[in-house]
N, C-alpha and C positions, 0 to 999 in steps of 0.2 A: 331398627331393622338392620343396622350395620353389624359387621362382624362375620367371622367365618361360620358361626353356628346359626346364622339367621334362618337358614332353611331347615335346620334341625328343630327349630322352635315353631315350625309351621302349624302343627296341630293346636297350639295354644292361641293362635291368632286367626280370627275369622274375618275375612274382608266384608265390607258393606256391599250392598248390591251394586252401587255405582263404581266400586273398586274392582269388581271381578273382571277377569280377563274374558275376552270374547271367545276364546277357544282353549281347551286343555293344552297344557305344555307351555303356555305363555304366563308370565308372572302377573300378579295382581298390580293395580296401579293406585296405591294409596297416596294421600297428600304427603309431601316431604318438605322439610325445612329447606330454605334457600341454599344453604351450604351443602346439604346432602344432594340436592339437585345438581349443583355444580360438580360435585364429586362423581355423580353418575355420568354427567356429560363428558368429563375428562377421561373416565374409564372407557366410555364408548369410543372416544377418539383413539385411545391407546390400543384397544383390542381390534378396532377396525383397521388401523395401520399395520398392526402386527400380522394380520392375516394376508395382507397384500404387499407389504414393503419388502419382505424377504424375496419373494418371487420377482418383484420389480428390480431389486438390486442385481439379481442373477441375469435378468433379461437385458438390462442396459450394459452389462459387462460381459456379454457372451463371448466376445472375441478375446478379451483378456483371460477369461476363464478357460477358453479353448487352449490357449498356450500353456497355462499353468497346469492344466489337467492332462495335456498331451492328447487331445482328441481332434478328430476331423470335424469339419463344419456340419455334416449331416448327423454327427453324433452329438455335438453340443446342443443342437436345437431340440433334442429329446428332453432336455431339462425343463424348459417352459411348457413343452407339449405335455409332459407327464403331469405337470401341475393342473392343466386344463382337463386332462383325461379323468382325473379323480374329482375335480371340483364341479364338473358340469352336471353330474346327476346324483351326487351323494345326498342332496336334500330330500330325495325320495324316501330315504330311511331316517334322516336326522329329525324331521318334523315328528314322525310317529315315535321315534325314540324319546324325544322330549315329552310327548304326550303320555307315554306309558311309564317311563322311568324317572322323569323329572329333570330339571335344569342342572342340579348340582352334579349328578353323575355324568350327564352330558358334557358339562364343562371340564370336569376332571379328566375324563378319558381322553378327550381330544387334545387338550392343552398339554397334559403330561406325556401323552404319546408323541406329540410333536417335539417337545423339549428333548425327550430321550432319543428320538431319531436323529435330531440335529447334533446332539452331543456325541452320539456314537459315530457320526460321520466324520468328526474331527480326528478320529483314530483309525477308521476304516475308510481310507480315501481311495475309493475306486469308482469307476463309471457306474457300476450297478448301485452302489450305496448312494451316489449323488442322485440317481433317478428315484430311489426309495425316499430320500429326504424330500424331493420335490413333490412326489406323489402324496406323502404325508402332509406336506404343506398345503396341497390343494384341498384335501379333506378338512384340515384344520381351518383353512380360510373360509370354507363354507360355514363351519360351526361358529367361527369368530365374527363373520359378517352378520349372522343372526344374533349373536350376543351383543354386538355393537348396536344393532337396531333396538333390541330390547332394553339396553341400558339407556339409550338416547330417549326412548319413550318415557322412562322414569324421570328424566331431566326436565321435562316440560309438563305444564298442566294439560288437562284433557282437551281444552279448546285449541291448543297448539299441536295436537298430535300429528297432523299431516306435515307440519313444518319439521317436527322431529324425524319423521320418516325420510323426508327429503335430505336433511342434514346427514342422517346416519348412512344412507346409501351412497352419498357423495364422498364421504371421508375416504373409503378405500381407493377412489379414483385419484386422490392426491399422491398416491404412492410413487407413480412413475416420475412426475416432475421432481419429487423429493429425492428419489434415487439418482436422478441425473445430476443433482447438486453434490453428490458424494464424489470426491476426487478419485480418479482411477489410480492415483499414487498410493491410495490406501492398500491396494493389492500388493504393493511392493513390500509391505511390512511383513506379511506372512502368507502372501499369495492368496489363494481362494479361501483359506481358513479365516481370514479377516472378515469376509462376508458372513460365514457361518457362525462365527463367534458373535457378531452383531445380531444376527437372526436369533441365536440362542438367548442373548440378553433380552431381546424384545419378548420372547416367549416366557422367560422367567418373570419379567416385569408384569406381563399380563396375568400370569398365573397368580402372582402375589396380589394384584389389584382385585381380581374377581374373588379371591379368598377373603380379602379384607373388607370388601364392599359387595356383599352378596345381593342378588336380586330378591325381591319379595317372593314368597312361596307361590307355587303354581299348583293348579289342580291336575290330578292325574286320572287317566282312564285307560282301559285296555284298548290298544290301538292296532297292534300287529295282527295280521291274519296270515295263514300259511301261504296263500297265493301271492302275498306281497313279495316274498322272497323269490318266487319263481319269476315274477315280473322284473325284479331287480337283476336277477341272474341273466335275463335276456337283454334288458334295456341297457344296463351299465356296460357290458362288453361291447354292445353295438355302438354306443356313443363313444366309447374309448377308441374303438377301431376307426371311427369316422374322424375323430380328433387327431389320431395318429397320422392318417392320410393327409389331412389338411395342414398339419404342422410340419411334416417332413417332405411332403410331395414335391414342392418346388425345388428343394435342395438335391434330391435324388433324380429329379425330373419325372413327371407323371407317367410317361410311357416307357421309362428305362428300367424300373424296378418292378418285377412281376408281383412281388408281395403286396404292392399298393393296390393292384386290381383285386387280389384275393381278399384283402382286408375290407375294401369298399364293398365288394359283393356280400361278404359276411355281415357287414353292418346293415346292408339293405335287406337282409333276411332276419337278423336278430331284432332290430327295432320294430318292424311291422309285426313280428311274432309277439313281442311284448304288448303292443297296442291291441292286437287281436285278443289276447288273454284278458286285457282290461275291459275291452268292449263288451264282453259277455259276463262280467262280474256284477254282483248285486251291490257291493261296496268297493268300487274300484279305487286303486291307488292313483291312477290317471283317468280322469273322466274324459274319455275320447269324444263323447257327444258334445260336451261343452268346448273342448279344445278344437273341435272341428266346426264350430259355429262360425258364421261369417265375420262377426265383429272380432272374435278372438284371432282368427286367421289373419285378418287385416292388421290387427295390432301387432301380431308376431312378425309379419312381413315388414311393417314400418320400423319396428325395433331392430330387426336384423339389418335392414338396409342402412338405417342410421348408424348402427354400430360399425358397419362396413366402411362407410364414408369417413367415420371418425378415425379409421386407421391411417388417414392422411398424416396425422400428427405422430403416431407411434412408428409408422413405417416410412411414409413418403418424405417428410421434411428431414427426418433423421438420416434416412438413406441417402438423400441428395447431399447433405452436408458431409457425410462420411465419404462419398465418392469424391468430393472436393478436398478431402484431406483434413477435415475439421474433426477434432476429437472431443470427448466429453468435457475435458477441462476448458475448452474454448466455448462451450455452450452454456456456461453457468448463468450468465446474465439473461440469455434467452429463456432458460427454464425457471429463473426467478420470476420473470414476467409471466410465463405460462402458469406457474403456481399461484401467483397473485390473481391472475385472470380467472383461474378455476375456483379460487376461494370466493371471489366476487360473484361469479356465476352461481355458486352454491347458495350464497346469502340471498342474492336476488331471486333465485328460484324458490327458496324456502318462504320468503316473506312477500312474494307476489303471487303465489300459487292460488288459483281460484278453483275450489272443488267443483263448481258448476261449469267450468270451461277449462278443463285440464289440457285439452289439445292445443290451446293457444301457444304455450311454451314450446311444445314439440315443433310447431310450425316455425316459430321464431328461430329455434335452434337450427332447423334445416336451412332456413334462409341465410343465416350467418355462416354455416358450413359452406354453402355454395359460393358466397362472396369471398370467404377466406381461401378456398381452394382456387378460385379464379385469380386472385392476386398472386398466388404462387406459380401460375402458369408462365409468368414472365421471368423465371429464374434463368441465369446464365452461369458460365463457369467462373464468373467474378462474384457470384452471390455469396454473402457471408451471413452469419447469424443475425446481425443487426438489420439486415435487409428483410427478414421475415418476422420481425418482432410483432408487427401488427396482425399479420395473417394467423400466426400461431396463437396469439392472445385471443383472437376471435374464435378459433377452433376450440381452445381450452374453455372459454366462456360458454360456448355452445354445448360442449360435452357435459359440463356441470348443469347447464340449464335443462338438458334432455333427460338425464338419468332419473332424477327425482319424480317428475310427472309420469314418466314411463312406468315406474314402480307403482305409483299411486293409482294410475288408470287400471292396470291389471289387477291390483289388490282389491280395489273397490268393486270391480266386476266379479271377482272370485267370491268375496265375502257376501255380496248380494245374493249369490246362489246358495250360500251356506258354507260353514267352516270346512266341510268335506272337500271343497274345491281348492282349498289353500295349498295342498300338496301339488295339485295339478298346475296351479299358477307358479309355484316356486320352481318346479321343473321347467316350465315354459320360459320363465324369466332368465333362469340360469343358462338355458340353451341359447336364447336370443343374444345374450351378452357374451358368453364364452365362445360359442360356435360362430356367432357373428363376427367377433374379433378375429378368430382364426381364419374364417372364410375371407374376411377383408384383406388380411395380410397375404394369404395364399393367392387370391385372385389378382390383387394389385401387384404383388411380386412377380407373378407369372406374366402379367401384361407388360410390366416394365422390362423384363428380360426379352420378351418377343420384340417390343418396340426398339430396344437397344440394338438388337441384331439388324433390324430394318434400317435404322439410322446409321449404324456403323457401315453397313454395306453401301449405303448411298454416299457416305463421306469418302470411303476408301476408293470408290470408283473414280473420284476426281483427283486422287493423289497420284500423279504420274511425274516422273523425273523430267519430262519435257516441259512441265510447267515451271517457269522461273521462280515463282513464289515457293513452290514445294522444294526445289533445289536449294534455294536460299535458306529455308527453314531447316533442312537437314544439315547444311553447312554450319548454320548458327548453332544447332544442337551439338554437332561434333566439336565446334570451337569451345563450347562450355567445358568439355572434358579434355581439352588439348594439353593441359598441364600434367595429366596423369596417363594419357594414352598418346604415344608417339607415332604409332603406325597410322598413316592417313586412311587406309582402308577400314581399320577398326574404328577410327573416329567417325567415318561416314556411316558405318553400320550402327554405331551408338546414336548418331543423330537421327537415323531412321527409326530406331527403337523409341526415342523420345517423341518423335512425331506420331508414331503409332499410339503411344500412351495418351498423348493430347487428343487424338482422334477418338479413342475409346472414351475418354472423359467427356468429350463433347457429345458423343452419342448417348451416354448415360444421362447427361443433363437434359437433352431433348426428350429422352424416354420418360424421365420423371415429370417433365412438363406435360407430356401426354397423359400420365397418371393423374396429375392434378386436374387436367381438363376433364378426364373421365369422371373423377370424383364430383366435380362441379355439375356435370350433366346428370349423374345419378341423383345428386342431392336435389337438383331442380325438379326432375321427374317425380321423385318421392314427395317433394313438397306439393306439387300440383295434385298428385293422386291422393295424398293425405288430406289436403284441403277440402276436397269434395266430400269426404266422409266426416271430417270434423265439423264442417258446416251443417251437414245433415243431422249429426248427433246433437249439435248445439240447438238447432231449430226444434228438435224433438224434446230436448230438455226444457227449453223456454216454454213450449206448449204445455208440458206437464206441470211446470211451476204455475202457469196461468190457470190451468184447470184446478190445481190444488187450492 
């Protein structure tokens, strides 16, 4: 079954009943030799990281890229936002595309398109081309995450299929800590081109890998209906506008840019319009009745809230260290620990997952998040990366522990209702993870800015020249620049500036502590709320097993 032409030979090979895929568009699952299973596993890891590592490298180097591309802050944040805008809902069409046209064409179109867009950006280096590359990366990432999952399933026997799902969905999560390990000095070689050359190389490696080791053939069936495109034409722009508002809003500030309100209003019109179309269809792309059921709504809320509190690691801790003047190069040890903790969490999640009690790992993850965030509430302006090793390792472990069971819970419920619900679940899962992450960063960032102003005002109120400690601090600051500034008045002014900077830094630290406390409270409340429903479902499951 290896080789680039494996799919071409599909008509000559007929899978046995136990090897057939559960739905059209997915490959058969024959028995493979051990070395071929290993090759499938390694290919899964490669394509999974390719889909997410490029965006992670851009995200962790935003401020460096901002300088090299000559952009304002509100402009540079469009790069990761464009990635989410295309990634969040492309699965609506990708699944049916696979079902109707097969995996080979699906793979080639998106991987080749991604490689060509990245290559072209090396020569057409403009803000618009950078956004196009990130948008193409978002669509390709959705395709590659699916490919990574399908390849990982081939790497394990049927009895370990749930473990394969957990491992496959966790691999893209490793991208951010890996990206943090790349030294920012790499940008000095050829500025932003270094990142895109690396991203291009990953794309070419993935293209070569999936051509050399093709997936087993898949069954095809007519999947698309004309109304699918109407739904997508309404739903995709609506979600894109919502993501744009969440991604850029706190940088332009929510009430200062009129277009944010217009975009939000349009999204609140387009998304319900798409759902209304689907609600009255005989074969809906999005099954609104299933998505609106109590269990699925509760699952979505828990997934979104958990994703929001997990923003503590990508926004909170990193933001605090950056305020304190810590750069990426000084965080290497921290993110080695984060990466190891995430790998351990993935392995633990995969090999301890219980299909009859999937909610247990979600509850443990929420409890760990609450404790990790509470530990960070004691941060000061003397906090350094080594001071948050434990809390960040806990959060990384919890993130890996959460993502796999969340996928399996939703997937099992969707497949229990029939293969037609798979598209609905894919859209729901993508929204909870992508929009949940954006919403978390937006809300936490907004809360941090508001609290910083409150703390700054409280601190400044007590800074008066009649206070001898304040006068001494200003004099000390002026003395530090005495060798380069001879004018006493200028030295005093410089001392006041240094004191103001120290006050701002202290206000930011206090604001981040408030953010960590908020995350802890939300995690605890989500844990309590989720526990009631998990226990209820657990009792129902045990009762059903006893009756069987």
